[in-house]
VOBA-1610 file (N, C-alpha, C; in pm, whole numbers, padded with zeros to 5 digits, always signed):
BEGIN
Unk+02429-05206-08801Unk+02296-05204-08746Unk+02298-05227-08597Unk+02219-05154-08529Unk+02219-05160-08385Unk+02159-05298-08331Unk+02187-05339-08221Unk+02129-05471-08177Unk+02009-05430-08080Unk+01999-05302-08044Unk+01887-05256-07968Unk+01839-05120-08021Unk+01710-05086-08023Unk+01672-04957-08070Unk+01572-04887-07952Unk+01578-04772-07951Unk+01489-04713-07836Unk+01370-04656-07905Unk+01257-04707-07885Unk+01148-04623-07962Unk+01040-04561-07854Unk+01104-04524-07748Unk+01026-04448-07638Unk+00983-04320-07688Unk+01046-04244-07774Unk+01016-04118-07827Unk+00954-04126-07968Unk+00918-04247-07997Unk+00849-04268-08153Unk+00710-04201-08146Unk+00674-04179-08267Unk+00541-04109-08283Unk+00439-04246-08282Unk+00318-04212-08226Unk+00220-04317-08222Unk+00124-04307-08336Unk+00118-04415-08412Unk+00049-04430-08533Unk-00054-04548-08515Unk-00191-04505-08512Unk-00288-04599-08487Unk-00329-04669-08620Unk-00343-04793-08614Unk-00375-04873-08742Unk-00260-04892-08842Unk-00287-04924-08965Unk-00186-04937-09066Unk-00123-04812-09112Unk+00007-04818-09140Unk+00072-04703-09205Unk+00042-04714-09351Unk-00020-04596-09398Unk-00058-04599-09526Unk+00039-04539-09631Unk+00120-04438-09576Unk+00201-04363-09667Unk+00300-04283-09586Unk+00421-04237-09658Unk+00504-04154-09587Unk+00437-04026-09531Unk+00340-03965-09594Unk+00279-03859-09540Unk+00191-03884-09418Unk+00150-04006-09398Unk+00081-04051-09264Unk+00187-04043-09161Unk+00314-04090-09181Unk+00409-04085-09080Unk+00450-03942-09063Unk+00466-03857-09156Unk+00508-03720-09149Unk+00403-03644-09057Unk+00269-03677-09092Unk+00161-03612-09011Unk+00158-03638-08868Unk+00201-03767-08829Unk+00212-03823-08695Unk+00332-03748-08624Unk+00439-03725-08689Unk+00550-03660-08638Unk+00524-03518-08615Unk+00460-03447-08699Unk+00420-03310-08687Unk+00339-03280-08577Unk+00259-03373-08523Unk+00163-03354-08417Unk+00264-03343-08290Unk+00374-03416-08278Unk+00464-03420-08169Unk+00558-03291-08156Unk+00607-03251-08266Unk+00705-03132-08252Unk+00664-03027-08382Unk+00706-02905-08337Unk+00686-02818-08446Unk+00827-02772-08484Unk+00837-02756-08627Unk+00972-02718-08686Unk+00975-02571-08674Unk+01084-02508-08630Unk+01104-02375-08605Unk+01245-02334-08641Unk+01275-02213-08657Unk+01406-02158-08680Unk+01436-02047-08578Unk+01548-02063-08523Unk+01596-01952-08434Unk+01759-01932-08443Unk+01785-01812-08425Unk+01934-01772-08437Unk+02004-01751-08299Unk+02091-01836-08280Unk+02161-01845-08152Unk+02324-01810-08174Unk+02372-01752-08066Unk+02513-01727-08080Unk+02600-01866-08101Unk+02705-01856-08180Unk+02798-01963-08208Unk+02845-02037-08072Unk+02894-01958-07992Unk+02949-02005-07869Unk+02851-02074-07776Unk+02725-02034-07803Unk+02608-02105-07715Unk+02580-02241-07778Unk+02571-02244-07910Unk+02554-02366-07983Unk+02670-02471-07964Unk+02786-02420-07952Unk+02895-02507-07926Unk+02897-02562-07785Unk+02857-02470-07678Unk+02845-02520-07537Unk+02732-02631-07526Unk+02623-02600-07600Unk+02504-02683-07586Unk+02544-02828-07652Unk+02607-02818-07771Unk+02651-02957-07829Unk+02737-03041-07741Unk+02835-02966-07689Unk+02927-03037-07581Unk+02856-03080-07455Unk+02769-03020-07399Unk+02677-03064-07284Unk+02582-03173-07336Unk+02544-03172-07443Unk+02444-03270-07509Unk+02531-03407-07520Unk+02639-03396-07569Unk+02738-03507-07601Unk+02761-03575-07469Unk+02790-03486-07362Unk+02821-03543-07235Unk+02706-03625-07172Unk+02592-03588-07212Unk+02451-03650-07161Unk+02416-03767-07257Unk+02490-03767-07377Unk+02445-03873-07467Unk+02320-03849-07546Unk+02272-03731-07559Unk+02174-03704-07638Unk+02203-03592-07759Unk+02104-03590-07851Unk+02131-03469-07947Unk+02110-03328-07888Unk+02181-03246-07959Unk+02177-03098-07908Unk+02029-03026-07903Unk+01955-03080-08007Unk+01822-03012-08015Unk+01722-03070-07901Unk+01760-03200-07882Unk+01676-03272-07768Unk+01715-03209-07631Unk+01845-03175-07619Unk+01898-03115-07492Unk+01832-02975-07473Unk+01837-02891-07597Unk+01773-02767-07574Unk+01629-02764-07535Unk+01558-02867-07608Unk+01409-02897-07585Unk+01396-02909-07434Unk+01482-03004-07380Unk+01460-03043-07235Unk+01494-02938-07145Unk+01591-02849-07178Unk+01630-02728-07080Unk+01499-02620-07103Unk+01451-02595-07216Unk+01337-02509-07237Unk+01221-02547-07164Unk+01210-02697-07164Unk+01077-02731-07099Unk+01099-02717-06934Unk+01218-02734-06904Unk+01243-02717-06748Unk+01221-02568-06693Unk+01280-02469-06787Unk+01285-02335-06755Unk+01116-02281-06785Unk+01083-02307-06904Unk+00953-02239-06927Unk+00835-02305-06865Unk+00832-02437-06871Unk+00715-02502-06831Unk+00735-02560-06688Unk+00848-02538-06614Unk+00874-02582-06488Unk+00867-02740-06477Unk+00927-02795-06586Unk+00923-02941-06579Unk+01060-02987-06577Unk+01107-03063-06458Unk+01247-03106-06444Unk+01279-03231-06480Unk+01169-03328-06515Unk+01198-03462-06547Unk+01067-03519-06616Unk+01081-03639-06678Unk+00976-03704-06740Unk+00864-03731-06636Unk+00903-03744-06504Unk+00806-03779-06397Unk+00712-03644-06374Unk+00778-03530-06395Unk+00707-03413-06379Unk+00583-03407-06495Unk+00639-03443-06609Unk+00556-03435-06732Unk+00451-03526-06707Unk+00454-03645-06668Unk+00372-03748-06649Unk+00264-03709-06543Unk+00311-03646-06444Unk+00233-03604-06324Unk+00131-03492-06380Unk+00199-03402-06467Unk+00121-03287-06514Unk+00011-03342-06598Unk+00037-03435-06691Unk-00053-03501-06783Unk-00169-03581-06698Unk-00117-03642-06606Unk-00237-03716-06515Unk-00327-03609-06444Unk-00266-03503-06401Unk-00354-03406-06342Unk-00463-03352-06438Unk-00423-03340-06562Unk-00516-03284-06682Unk-00604-03392-06690Unk-00563-03522-06730Unk-00647-03614-06774Unk-00758-03681-06660Unk-00695-03686-06549Unk-00779-03733-06428Unk-00824-03630-06343Unk-00891-03525-06395Unk-00925-03401-06300Unk-01030-03471-06201Unk-01022-03428-06091Unk-01129-03464-05983Unk-01249-03373-05987Unk-01364-03422-06006Unk-01477-03344-06028Unk-01540-03291-05890
//
């Protein structure tokens, strides 16, 4: 058992947890399960880079896709984009 856990990427569930389906529903709101076929050498390279950064390879792929597709280079970019949307100046 770990002495410390990182819950920063956890799903937010308001109120009492009523069932496993309640948890599954909250997780589905965060991510969408999809299937994609990639070259074996691409996956191996991604896994190697992800290990070097200390993250899972799917997390690494998602981070890179966010950077390229959405133009977000860091969590600060994501926060800034969210703040602009939430706190629009009228």
